C-alpha positions in Angstrom: -103.2 0.9 -7.8 -100.6 -1.4 -9.5 -99.7 0.7 -12.6 -98.3 -2.4 -14.4 -101.7 -4.1 -14.5 -103.2 -4.7 -17.9 -106.7 -3.5 -16.9 -107.7 -0.5 -14.8 -110.9 -0.7 -12.7 -114.1 0.7 -14.3 -115.5 3.9 -12.7 -118.9 5.5 -13.1 -119.0 9.1 -14.1 -122.6 10.0 -13.8 -124.5 7.5 -16.1 -121.3 6.7 -18.0 -119.0 3.8 -17.0 -115.4 4.2 -18.2 -112.6 1.6 -18.3 -109.1 1.2 -19.7 -107.3 -2.0 -20.6 -104.1 -3.1 -22.3 -105.0 -4.9 -25.5 -103.2 -7.3 -27.8 -103.5 -8.5 -31.3 -105.7 -11.4 -30.1 -108.3 -8.7 -29.0 -108.6 -7.0 -32.4 -111.4 -9.2 -33.8 -113.7 -8.5 -30.8 -112.7 -4.8 -30.9 -113.7 -4.7 -34.6 -117.3 -5.8 -33.7 -117.5 -3.1 -31.0 -116.1 -0.4 -33.2 -118.4 -1.1 -36.1 -121.4 -1.1 -33.8 -120.4 2.2 -32.4 -119.8 3.7 -35.9 -123.6 3.2 -36.6 -124.5 5.7 -33.8 -121.6 8.1 -34.2 -121.0 11.0 -36.6 -117.4 10.3 -37.7 -115.0 10.5 -40.6 -113.0 8.1 -42.7 -110.1 8.4 -40.3 -112.2 7.0 -37.4 -113.8 4.3 -39.4 -112.7 0.7 -38.9 -111.3 0.7 -42.4 -108.6 3.1 -41.2 -108.3 2.1 -37.6 -108.3 -1.6 -38.3 -105.5 -1.3 -40.9 -103.5 1.0 -38.6 -103.8 -1.5 -35.7 -102.5 -4.3 -37.9 -99.4 -2.3 -38.8 -98.3 -1.5 -35.2 -95.0 -2.7 -34.0 -95.4 -6.0 -32.0 -93.7 -4.5 -28.9 -95.8 -1.4 -28.6 -98.2 -1.1 -25.7 -101.8 -0.4 -26.8 -104.5 0.7 -24.5 -108.3 0.8 -25.2 -110.5 3.3 -23.4 -114.2 2.3 -23.4 -117.3 4.2 -22.3 -120.6 2.4 -21.7 -124.1 3.3 -20.8 -125.8 0.3 -19.3 -124.5 -2.4 -21.7 -124.2 -0.2 -24.8 -120.7 0.9 -25.9 -120.9 4.7 -26.4 -117.2 5.7 -26.6 -113.9 4.1 -27.8 -110.4 5.3 -28.2 -107.0 3.6 -28.7 -103.8 5.0 -27.2 -100.3 3.9 -27.9 -97.7 4.3 -25.1 -94.2 5.5 -25.7 -91.3 6.8 -23.6 -89.3 9.7 -25.0 -86.4 11.9 -23.9 -86.5 15.5 -25.1 -83.3 17.6 -25.3 -81.4 14.6 -23.9 -82.8 15.5 -20.5 -86.7 15.7 -20.2 -88.2 12.2 -19.9 -91.9 11.8 -20.7 -94.3 8.9 -20.8 -96.8 9.7 -23.6 -100.2 8.2 -24.6 -100.9 9.0 -28.3 -104.4 8.8 -29.6 -104.5 6.7 -32.8 -100.9 7.4 -33.4 -97.7 5.5 -32.5 -95.0 8.2 -32.0 -92.9 6.4 -34.7 -92.4 8.7 -37.7 -92.4 6.0 -40.3 -95.7 4.6 -39.0 -97.4 7.9 -38.5 -96.6 9.2 -42.0 -100.0 7.8 -43.0 -101.2 11.0 -41.3 -104.5 10.6 -39.5 -106.7 13.7 -39.6 -109.9 14.7 -37.8 -108.5 12.7 -34.9 -110.6 12.3 -31.8 -112.3 9.7 -29.6 -115.1 7.8 -31.3 -118.3 8.8 -29.4 -122.0 8.2 -30.1 -124.1 11.3 -31.1 -126.4 11.2 -28.1 -125.0 12.9 -24.9 -121.7 13.3 -26.8 -120.3 16.0 -24.4 -121.2 14.0 -21.3 -119.4 10.9 -22.7 -116.4 12.8 -23.9 -116.0 14.5 -20.4 -116.4 11.2 -18.6 -113.7 9.5 -20.8 -111.2 12.3 -20.3 -112.1 12.6 -16.6 -111.2 9.0 -16.2 -107.9 9.2 -18.1 -106.7 12.3 -16.2 -107.7 11.1 -12.7 -106.9 7.4 -12.9 -104.0 6.9 -15.3 -101.7 9.2 -13.3 -98.4 7.8 -14.4 -98.9 9.3 -17.9 -97.1 12.6 -18.5 -98.6 13.6 -21.8 -101.8 12.7 -23.7 -101.4 13.7 -27.4 -104.2 14.2 -29.9 -103.0 15.1 -33.5 -104.1 16.0 -36.2 -107.4 17.2 -34.7 -110.0 19.8 -35.5 -110.0 22.6 -33.0 -113.8 22.4 -32.8 -113.6 18.8 -31.6 -111.4 19.7 -28.7 -113.4 22.6 -27.2 -115.2 20.3 -24.8 -112.1 18.5 -23.4 -112.3 19.7 -19.8 -109.6 19.2 -17.3 -110.8 17.9 -13.9 -108.0 19.5 -11.9 -104.8 21.6 -12.1 -102.7 18.4 -12.3 -102.8 18.8 -16.1 -102.7 21.7 -18.5 -103.5 22.0 -22.2 -100.9 23.0 -24.8 -102.2 23.9 -28.2 -99.6 24.0 -31.0 -99.0 23.4 -34.7 -102.0 25.4 -35.7 -103.0 25.3 -39.3 -106.1 25.8 -41.5 -107.8 23.4 -43.7 -110.5 23.9 -46.4 -113.5 22.2 -47.8 -116.1 22.8 -50.5 -119.8 22.0 -49.7 -121.5 20.7 -52.8 -125.2 21.0 -51.7 -127.0 23.5 -53.9 -124.5 23.4 -56.8 -126.1 22.3 -60.1 -123.1 22.3 -62.5 -119.5 23.1 -63.1 -120.5 26.5 -64.4 -122.5 27.1 -61.2 -119.4 26.2 -59.1 -117.0 28.3 -61.1 -119.3 31.3 -61.0 -118.8 31.3 -57.2 -115.0 31.2 -57.5 -112.7 34.2 -58.1 -112.1 35.6 -61.6 -108.4 34.5 -61.3 -109.3 30.9 -60.5 -111.7 30.7 -63.5 -109.1 32.2 -65.8 -106.4 29.8 -64.6 -108.6 26.8 -65.1 -109.8 27.8 -68.5 -106.2 28.7 -69.6 -104.9 25.4 -68.3 -107.5 23.3 -70.1 -107.0 25.3 -73.3 -103.2 24.9 -73.4 -103.4 21.2 -72.4 -106.0 20.5 -75.1 -103.5 21.9 -77.7 -101.4 18.8 -77.0 -104.1 16.3 -77.8 -107.1 14.4 -76.3 -107.8 15.0 -72.6 -109.7 12.3 -70.6 -110.7 12.5 -67.0 -111.9 9.1 -65.4 -113.1 8.0 -62.0 -111.7 4.7 -60.7 -113.7 2.7 -58.3 -112.4 -0.9 -58.7 -109.7 -1.9 -56.1 -107.2 -3.5 -58.5 -107.4 -0.6 -60.9 -106.8 1.8 -58.0 -103.7 -0.2 -56.9 -102.4 -0.2 -60.5 -103.0 3.5 -60.9 -101.0 4.4 -57.8 -98.2 2.0 -58.8 -98.0 3.8 -62.2 -98.1 7.4 -60.8 -96.4 7.4 -57.4 -93.0 8.0 -58.9 -94.1 11.6 -59.6 -95.0 12.1 -55.9 -91.6 10.7 -54.9 -89.8 13.0 -57.3 -91.8 16.1 -56.2 -91.0 15.6 -52.5 -87.6 14.0 -52.8 -85.5 17.0 -51.5 -88.1 18.3 -49.0 -88.0 18.1 -45.2 -90.9 15.5 -45.5 -90.2 13.1 -48.4 -93.0 11.3 -50.1 -94.8 8.6 -48.1 -94.3 6.3 -51.1 -90.6 6.2 -50.2 -91.6 4.7 -46.9 -92.3 0.9 -46.8 -94.7 1.3 -43.9 -96.8 3.9 -45.8 -97.0 1.6 -48.8 -98.0 -1.5 -46.8 -100.7 0.5 -45.0 -102.3 1.9 -48.2 -102.1 -1.5 -49.9 -104.1 -2.8 -47.0 -106.5 0.1 -47.1 -107.2 -0.3 -50.8 -107.9 -4.1 -50.4 -110.0 -3.9 -47.2 -113.8 -3.6 -47.2 -116.2 -1.4 -45.2 -119.9 -0.5 -45.6 -119.5 3.3 -45.7 -115.7 4.0 -45.9 -114.3 3.7 -49.4 -111.4 4.8 -51.6 -112.0 6.8 -54.7 -109.5 7.8 -57.4 -109.4 9.8 -60.5 -107.0 9.8 -63.4 -106.2 12.3 -66.2 -104.8 11.1 -69.5 -103.4 13.0 -72.5 -103.5 11.1 -75.8 -104.3 8.0 -73.6 -101.1 8.4 -71.6 -101.4 8.9 -67.8 -100.4 12.4 -66.6 -102.2 12.6 -63.2 -103.9 10.8 -60.3 -106.0 12.0 -57.4 -106.4 9.7 -54.4 -109.5 10.3 -52.2 -111.1 8.7 -49.2 -114.9 8.7 -48.9 -117.1 8.2 -45.9 -120.8 8.3 -46.2 -121.4 11.5 -48.3 -118.0 13.2 -47.7 -115.0 13.0 -49.9 -111.5 13.7 -48.5 -108.7 14.6 -50.8 -105.7 12.6 -49.6 -102.9 13.1 -52.2 -102.2 13.6 -55.9 -99.5 12.3 -58.2 -98.9 14.6 -61.1 -96.6 14.4 -64.1 -94.3 17.5 -64.2 -95.3 19.9 -67.0 -92.9 22.3 -68.6 -95.6 24.8 -69.6 -96.3 26.9 -66.5 -99.7 27.9 -68.0 -100.9 24.3 -67.4 -101.9 23.6 -63.8 -102.6 19.8 -63.7 -103.6 19.9 -60.0 -106.1 22.7 -60.6 -107.6 20.9 -63.6 -108.0 17.6 -61.7 -109.6 19.1 -58.6 -112.1 21.1 -60.6 -113.0 18.1 -62.8 -113.4 16.0 -59.6 -115.7 18.6 -58.2 -117.7 18.6 -61.4 -118.0 14.8 -61.2 -119.1 15.0 -57.5 -121.7 17.7 -58.4 -123.1 15.4 -61.1 -123.4 12.7 -58.4 -124.7 14.9 -55.6 -127.2 12.2 -54.5 -124.1 10.4 -53.2 -121.7 13.2 -52.2 -122.2 16.4 -50.2 -118.7 17.9 -49.8 -115.1 17.8 -51.0 -112.7 18.2 -48.1 -109.1 19.3 -48.8 -108.2 18.5 -45.2 -105.4 20.3 -43.3 -102.9 22.5 -45.1 -103.0 26.2 -45.9 -102.1 25.9 -49.6 -103.3 28.6 -51.9 -105.1 26.3 -54.2 -107.2 24.9 -51.3 -108.3 28.4 -50.4 -109.2 29.3 -54.0 -111.3 26.2 -54.6 -113.2 26.2 -51.2 -115.7 28.2 -49.2 -115.3 26.7 -45.7 -112.3 26.9 -43.4 -111.5 24.7 -40.4 -108.7 25.1 -37.8 -106.5 22.1 -37.0 -104.0 21.7 -34.2 -102.0 19.3 -32.0 -103.3 19.1 -28.4 -101.0 18.0 -25.6 -102.6 17.4 -22.2 -99.5 17.7 -20.0 -99.0 16.8 -16.4 -98.1 19.9 -14.3 -94.6 18.6 -13.3 -91.7 20.9 -12.5 -89.6 19.5 -15.4 -92.2 20.6 -17.9 -92.6 24.0 -16.3 -88.9 24.6 -16.8 -89.0 23.2 -20.3 -92.0 25.4 -21.3 -90.4 28.5 -19.8 -87.2 27.9 -21.7 -89.2 27.5 -24.9 -90.8 30.9 -24.4 -87.4 32.5 -23.8 -86.1 30.9 -27.0 -89.0 32.0 -29.1 -88.6 35.6 -27.8 -84.9 35.6 -28.6 -85.4 34.4 -32.2 -88.1 36.9 -33.1 
C-alpha cells in the first residue's frame, strides 16, 4: 500500500464498510451534511455536534493533515471520526507519528478543550460499528505510531478492542467529573435538601452577606450578541484568576477567542450556548458560560469578580441559582454537567460521578517499550 495516498481502500468488517481518506477545506461542506445526518441517529454531546466540530475544523492550521474515517452500512453513514496527524519527538530522541481524534496536538488550538471525545456512531449496533472502525485503523493504517483520544469518558472506551498485539492501550491522566441529574426535582428547596448541611449553610450565608451590599439579580442570557457582550465584559476576571497558573486563561489565547466567537455566532438545531449573569446594584459581578445539547447543560467556564469577603462564594451562588432556573425549566433540561475536574464544589453540588482519561493506542515498537520502562523506573524513584 502506498502510504502517501490520500485515500485508503474501503474494507468490509462484517456488515460494516470502513474507509479513511485525507480531507481538505473544500470537503468541509459535504462533510457537514454527512455529520448532521449522523447526529440524528446518534446519542452524542455538544462536543461531537457539528456546532463544535465545524468550528474546530475551520480553525485548523492550513498545513495540518486531516483524515476522515467513515463507517457505512449499505449506503447509510453510521460512523465518523476526524484525526489530525502530527509528528513529534519526545525527550529529544523518541519519534512518533500520531493521529489525534478531534484534536490538533497544538496547545494553543487545543486549549478549547474538547470533552466527551469519541467517534460519532449511530445508536443501533454501536459496538459492532466502533469495533469495525478501530479494527480498520489498527490493521490498515500501520504507519501510525499512536492514536490518541482525549478528553474521553472511560465508559466510552471500554469497547475499544485491539485486533492484535501490534498495539497496546495506555490509560493516563485519570480524573473524575461530576453532574447533577435534574429529573424528579421540583424546586430549589428540594435540590438543597439533598445536598450536605455544609453546602446549604455556605449558600445561605453567601446570599445573606451579598444581599447586605444591595440588590442581587440573576439573569439568563440566550441572545447571541448579548452573550458576546457579556463575555467581553467579564473575561478579564478569568484572565486575572489564571494569570500566574501553569494553565493561563484561554481568553489570553487568540485561537481560543476566535473559536468561541465562532461558536457563539454559529447555529445548530440542538446544540446551543447558554449564559447567566449576576449583578449587584445593576453592576456585573459574575458570568457562567454553558453549552447545551438537547436536554443536557454543560458548564464550560465562569468569570467571577474577586470578592474581599470570604463568606461570599460567587461561584456557589451562580451554580445553585442556575440549577434552580434549570429545575424551573425541566421540560427543556434534564441534567447539569460540570464535566471533568475533581474540584470540591463540583462534588458538593452533584450526585453522579464519571471517570475521564487520555487513551493512547500505541504501536508495540522497541523504542516505546524502552520509553515506557524508563517512565516506570522514574516514577518508582520519585515516590
